[in-house]
C-alpha positions as semicolon CSV with decimal commas, in nm:
position;residue;x (nm);y (nm);z (nm)
1;X;12,214;7,262;10,345
2;X;12,161;6,960;10,121
3;X;11,829;6,885;9,964
4;X;11,716;6,526;9,939
5;X;11,688;6,430;9,572
6;X;11,568;6,073;9,631
7;X;11,526;5,803;9,894
8;X;11,606;5,453;9,775
9;X;11,559;5,109;9,923
10;X;11,869;4,894;9,958
11;X;11,907;4,515;9,960
12;X;11,913;4,545;10,339
13;X;11,546;4,580;10,446
14;X;11,650;4,786;10,751
15;X;11,854;5,042;10,554
16;X;11,768;5,321;10,312
17;X;11,989;5,542;10,102
18;X;11,926;5,917;10,083
19;X;12,057;6,070;9,759
20;X;12,139;6,439;9,806
21;X;12,168;6,730;9,566
22;X;12,470;6,870;9,753
23;X;12,755;6,670;9,909
24;X;12,787;6,614;10,283
25;X;13,149;6,508;10,237
26;X;13,405;6,543;9,963
27;X;13,581;6,219;9,874
28;X;13,573;6,059;10,218
29;X;13,353;5,787;10,360
30;X;13,219;5,820;10,714
31;X;13,088;5,508;10,886
32;X;12,935;5,492;11,233
33;X;12,825;5,144;11,344
34;X;12,699;5,274;11,680
35;X;12,576;5,595;11,837
36;X;12,885;5,597;12,059
37;X;13,115;5,602;11,757
38;X;12,933;5,914;11,627
39;X;12,982;6,128;11,938
40;X;13,240;6,352;11,767
41;X;13,059;6,378;11,433
42;X;12,785;6,640;11,451
43;X;12,602;6,516;11,143
44;X;12,597;6,143;11,228
45;X;12,513;6,220;11,591
46;X;12,213;6,427;11,481
47;X;12,078;6,128;11,288
48;X;12,132;5,890;11,581
49;X;11,956;6,142;11,806
50;X;11,636;6,084;11,606
51;X;11,615;5,741;11,770
52;X;11,561;5,394;11,625
53;X;11,891;5,424;11,432
54;X;12,141;5,136;11,428
55;X;12,410;5,279;11,198
56;X;12,492;5,580;10,978
57;X;12,715;5,588;10,672
58;X;12,778;5,886;10,446
59;X;13,000;5,996;10,163
60;X;12,973;6,260;9,895
61;X;12,601;6,288;9,804
62;X;12,482;5,972;9,979
63;X;12,365;5,898;10,333
64;X;12,268;5,545;10,436
65;X;12,076;5,497;10,759
66;X;11,993;5,162;10,917
67;X;11,694;5,146;11,149
68;X;11,610;4,909;11,433
69;X;11,416;4,591;11,350
70;X;11,111;4,695;11,549
71;X;11,066;5,043;11,399
72;X;10,858;5,117;11,088
73;X;10,989;5,317;10,793
74;X;10,667;5,520;10,770
75;X;10,733;5,653;11,120
76;X;11,111;5,705;11,123
77;X;11,183;5,817;10,765
78;X;11,035;6,168;10,801
79;X;11,225;6,214;11,129
80;X;11,555;6,101;10,974
81;X;11,512;6,348;10,687
82;X;11,519;6,649;10,922
83;X;11,889;6,631;11,028
84;X;11,991;6,522;10,678
85;X;11,833;6,834;10,528
86;X;12,002;7,050;10,795
87;X;12,350;6,904;10,735
88;X;12,655;7,101;10,636
89;X;12,933;6,951;10,427
90;X;13,229;6,790;10,599
91;X;13,537;6,877;10,394
92;X;13,771;6,609;10,529
93;X;13,855;6,426;10,840
94;X;13,728;6,171;11,080
95;X;13,489;5,934;10,974
96;X;13,467;5,565;11,006
97;X;13,410;5,584;11,376
98;X;13,777;5,505;11,426
99;X;13,903;5,846;11,318
100;X;14,004;5,742;10,966
101;X;13,872;5,919;10,657
102;X;13,878;5,709;10,343
103;X;13,903;5,849;9,995
104;X;13,612;5,734;9,786
105;X;13,649;5,632;9,425
106;X;14,028;5,665;9,415
107;X;14,307;5,411;9,435
108;X;14,334;5,333;9,801
109;X;13,965;5,413;9,844
110;X;13,884;5,106;10,052
111;X;14,213;5,056;10,231
112;X;14,194;5,135;10,599
113;X;14,467;4,984;10,813
114;X;14,673;4,854;10,524
115;X;14,913;5,068;10,324
116;X;14,872;5,001;9,951
117;X;15,214;5,147;9,867
118;X;15,394;4,875;10,061
119;X;15,245;4,569;9,892
120;X;15,199;4,530;9,515
121;X;14,943;4,251;9,569
122;X;14,737;4,480;9,793
123;X;14,753;4,757;9,531
124;X;14,630;4,510;9,268
125;X;14,345;4,396;9,495
126;X;14,252;4,757;9,569
127;X;14,246;4,853;9,202
128;X;14,019;4,559;9,121
129;X;13,784;4,639;9,410
130;X;13,776;5,009;9,315
131;X;13,681;4,920;8,960
132;X;13,446;4,624;8,999
133;X;13,303;4,610;9,353
134;X;13,290;4,949;9,526
135;X;13,066;5,117;9,266
136;X;12,805;4,843;9,312
137;X;12,823;4,855;9,692
138;X;12,786;5,235;9,681
139;X;12,490;5,194;9,448
140;X;12,322;4,991;9,722
141;X;12,409;5,243;9,994
142;X;12,714;5,058;10,124
143;X;13,089;5,049;10,111
144;X;13,377;4,824;10,208
145;X;13,723;4,876;10,347
146;X;14,027;4,650;10,351
147;X;14,155;4,598;10,701
148;X;14,455;4,376;10,631
149;X;14,621;4,132;10,394
150;X;14,822;3,862;10,567
151;X;14,956;3,612;10,315
152;X;14,644;3,500;10,130
153;X;14,398;3,611;10,400
154;X;14,220;3,937;10,317
155;X;14,013;4,091;10,598
156;X;13,744;4,338;10,502
157;X;13,475;4,537;10,681
158;X;13,145;4,627;10,522
159;X;12,996;4,971;10,587
160;X;12,661;5,137;10,533
161;X;12,373;4,913;10,427
162;X;12,619;4,628;10,361
163;X;12,721;4,614;10,727
164;X;12,426;4,403;10,839
165;X;12,281;4,289;10,507
166;X;12,239;3,911;10,486
167;X;12,349;3,903;10,121
168;X;12,680;4,078;10,196
169;X;12,779;3,806;10,442
170;X;12,715;3,525;10,197
171;X;12,660;3,604;9,829
172;X;12,858;3,926;9,798
173;X;13,148;3,790;10,003
174;X;13,165;3,476;9,787
175;X;13,152;3,686;9,469
176;X;13,438;3,908;9,590
177;X;13,646;3,606;9,689
178;X;13,580;3,428;9,356
179;X;13,672;3,737;9,155
180;X;13,995;3,786;9,350
181;X;14,081;3,416;9,312
182;X;14,028;3,430;8,937
183;X;14,211;3,754;8,874
184;X;14,478;3,784;9,144
185;X;14,545;3,484;9,371
186;X;14,377;3,140;9,353
187;X;14,451;3,087;9,724
188;X;14,300;3,409;9,857
189;X;14,046;3,384;10,138
190;X;13,824;3,685;10,209
191;X;13,696;3,727;10,563
192;X;13,440;3,988;10,667
193;X;13,487;4,115;11,023
C-alpha cells in the first residue's frame, strides 16, 4: 500500500497531483477521462467512487485527480486520499481507458496509435518529446500521447491535469508546435484532440 509523500497543486486549478512513496504502476501510464472508462481498473474506479471526480491519471509514483468545478478541495481531498493509500501496484496492462498501456520515460513513451518503428520522423518527434516535453508535463501531473502523424499533421491527446487545463490548449500546445517546427519540420501542425 503506497503512502502519500506529498500533494501538489498543478497549473489546472481542478487537478492535484499525489506523489507516492511506492509506485502504483511500473513504467506505464493509466488515463481515465471518465468513470465509465475506469470500470475495469480497480484503482481508478475506487477514486471515481469517492464522487466529485472528473478524471484520474496515474503512473509510477504519481496520481493526478481532477475534481468537479463545484466541489471544494478541502472537502474532497481527504476522501480521495483513502483509495490512493489503499492501492496496490499495477505491474502492466490496461490503462488509458482504451486498453493501451504506455511506457513512461522511454522511447515510444507517448506514442499510442502510431508505431514509431515505421516512421523515422515519428521516432524523431517522439525522442524530442520524451526529452523536452514529457518530463515537464509529468512534473505538473500530466502526460501526453501521440495519436497519429499524417504528413505534417501531428495529433496528440493530453492526459492527467493537462487534459482540461486552459494553458495546455493554448500556451503549451503552441510551445510544442514551435519546438517541433524549429527542430524537426517547419510545416508541422500540432492538434490536440
